[in-house]
Structure formats: structure tokens, C-alpha cells
DOPALO-778687 format. One line per 4 residues: number of its first residue (from 1); their letters; for each residue x, y, z of N, C-alpha, C. Coordinates in nm, 2 decimals, always signed. Example, Ala and Ser with C-alpha at 12.3 -4.5 7.8 and 13.67 -1.06 7.14 Angstrom:
BEGIN
1	as	+1.32:-0.57:+0.78:+1.23:-0.45:+0.78:+1.32:-0.33:+0.78 | +1.28:-0.22:+0.71:+1.37:-0.11:+0.71:+1.29:+0.00:+0.79
END
This chain:
BEGIN
1	msva	+0.09:-0.13:-0.02:+0.02:+0.01:-0.01:+0.08:+0.14:+0.02 | +0.17:+0.13:+0.07:+0.29:+0.25:+0.05:+0.39:+0.27:-0.05 | +0.39:+0.16:-0.09:+0.43:+0.18:-0.26:+0.37:+0.24:-0.33 | +0.20:+0.17:-0.36:+0.08:+0.23:-0.41:+0.04:+0.42:-0.44
5	ygaa	+0.06:+0.47:-0.29:+0.06:+0.61:-0.28:+0.18:+0.69:-0.24 | +0.31:+0.67:-0.30:+0.40:+0.71:-0.25:+0.52:+0.75:-0.19 | +0.47:+0.70:-0.05:+0.52:+0.61:+0.05:+0.66:+0.57:+0.12 | +0.66:+0.47:+0.02:+0.85:+0.42:-0.03:+0.87:+0.34:-0.15
9	eads	+0.99:+0.39:-0.13:+1.01:+0.28:-0.28:+0.96:+0.18:-0.29 | +0.96:+0.10:-0.42:+0.95:-0.02:-0.45:+1.09:-0.13:-0.44 | +1.17:-0.10:-0.38:+1.27:-0.19:-0.32:+1.28:-0.18:-0.19 | +1.14:-0.03:-0.13:+1.20:-0.03:+0.01:+1.18:-0.06:+0.09
13	prss	+1.23:-0.18:+0.23:+1.10:-0.26:+0.33:+1.04:-0.19:+0.42 | +1.00:-0.04:+0.41:+0.97:+0.03:+0.46:+0.93:+0.17:+0.42 | +0.76:+0.21:+0.45:+0.77:+0.36:+0.39:+0.86:+0.47:+0.54 | +0.82:+0.58:+0.43:+0.89:+0.69:+0.50:+0.76:+0.71:+0.54
17	rvsv	+0.81:+0.82:+0.70:+0.70:+0.89:+0.75:+0.66:+1.01:+0.67 | +0.54:+0.93:+0.64:+0.47:+1.03:+0.56:+0.29:+1.01:+0.55 | +0.24:+1.12:+0.61:+0.07:+1.11:+0.63:+0.02:+1.14:+0.48 | -0.09:+1.05:+0.45:-0.11:+1.15:+0.32:-0.32:+1.18:+0.38
21	liap	-0.37:+1.20:+0.31:-0.52:+1.19:+0.34:-0.56:+1.15:+0.17 | -0.61:+1.03:+0.21:-0.70:+0.98:+0.10:-0.82:+1.02:+0.03 | -0.86:+1.07:-0.10:-0.96:+1.14:-0.10:-1.01:+1.01:-0.17 | -1.20:+1.10:-0.15:-1.32:+0.94:-0.15:-1.29:+0.87:-0.30
25	dgtv	-1.21:+0.91:-0.38:-1.15:+0.86:-0.52:-1.10:+0.76:-0.50 | -1.02:+0.76:-0.43:-0.84:+0.72:-0.36:-0.74:+0.75:-0.39 | -0.75:+0.88:-0.44:-0.60:+0.93:-0.52:-0.61:+1.02:-0.38 | -0.42:+1.01:-0.35:-0.39:+1.13:-0.28:-0.44:+1.27:-0.30
29	akay	-0.50:+1.32:-0.16:-0.52:+1.52:-0.20:-0.41:+1.56:-0.13 | -0.36:+1.51:-0.06:-0.30:+1.55:+0.07:-0.14:+1.47:+0.14 | -0.05:+1.50:+0.12:+0.14:+1.44:+0.19:+0.13:+1.52:+0.25 | +0.16:+1.51:+0.35:+0.27:+1.58:+0.49:+0.34:+1.52:+0.52
33	etva	+0.45:+1.49:+0.49:+0.64:+1.50:+0.52:+0.66:+1.58:+0.65 | +0.67:+1.63:+0.65:+0.67:+1.70:+0.79:+0.55:+1.77:+0.86 | +0.56:+1.71:+0.98:+0.43:+1.77:+1.03:+0.45:+1.81:+1.18 | +0.37:+1.84:+1.27:+0.37:+1.97:+1.45:+0.31:+1.84:+1.48
37	padh	+0.35:+1.73:+1.57:+0.19:+1.68:+1.63:+0.07:+1.74:+1.72 | +0.13:+1.86:+1.75:+0.06:+1.92:+1.81:-0.13:+1.97:+1.73 | -0.01:+2.00:+1.58:-0.09:+2.09:+1.45:-0.16:+1.99:+1.40 | -0.13:+1.91:+1.36:-0.13:+1.83:+1.30:-0.28:+1.76:+1.23
41	pdqv	-0.33:+1.69:+1.35:-0.50:+1.66:+1.39:-0.58:+1.80:+1.35 | -0.57:+1.90:+1.36:-0.62:+2.03:+1.27:-0.58:+2.09:+1.12 | -0.47:+2.08:+1.12:-0.46:+2.07:+0.96:-0.52:+1.96:+0.90 | -0.49:+1.80:+0.91:-0.57:+1.73:+0.81:-0.72:+1.76:+0.83
45	ladl	-0.76:+1.81:+0.92:-0.87:+1.79:+0.94:-0.95:+1.92:+0.85 | -0.93:+2.00:+0.86:-0.87:+2.14:+0.75:-0.88:+2.12:+0.63 | -0.77:+2.01:+0.56:-0.78:+2.02:+0.44:-0.89:+1.90:+0.39 | -0.93:+1.80:+0.49:-1.08:+1.74:+0.44:-1.18:+1.77:+0.42
49	aal	-1.21:+1.89:+0.46:-1.33:+2.03:+0.50:-1.32:+2.08:+0.36 | -1.19:+2.09:+0.29:-1.16:+2.15:+0.19:-1.21:+2.04:+0.11 | -1.22:+1.95:+0.09:-1.20:+1.86:-0.04:-1.33:+1.88:-0.12
END
């Protein structure tokens, strides 16, 4: 799954630390490569509301 959404290379055993917001159609609506844990939930909820 992480390879399909671009969070890992095909030859890598693990994904990087990336949060992604998946749109209802299954596409990546937003990728968050650097997050502040205290702010991240509100940021994701705002981006979700904007879809």
C-alpha cells in the first residue's frame, strides 16, 4: 500500500514517515512529509473539509 501511494520506494522494506489524506476517489489529496504533532490533526481536518 505504501508503494502505491508513494510513501515508499518499490525496493524499500519500509515506508517513510509520511501522512497522507486519501480522497474519496482513492487518490492522494494531500501529503504531509513534515508535521507538528500538536497541529497535525487540525491541519488534516481543515484539508478534509476543503475537499
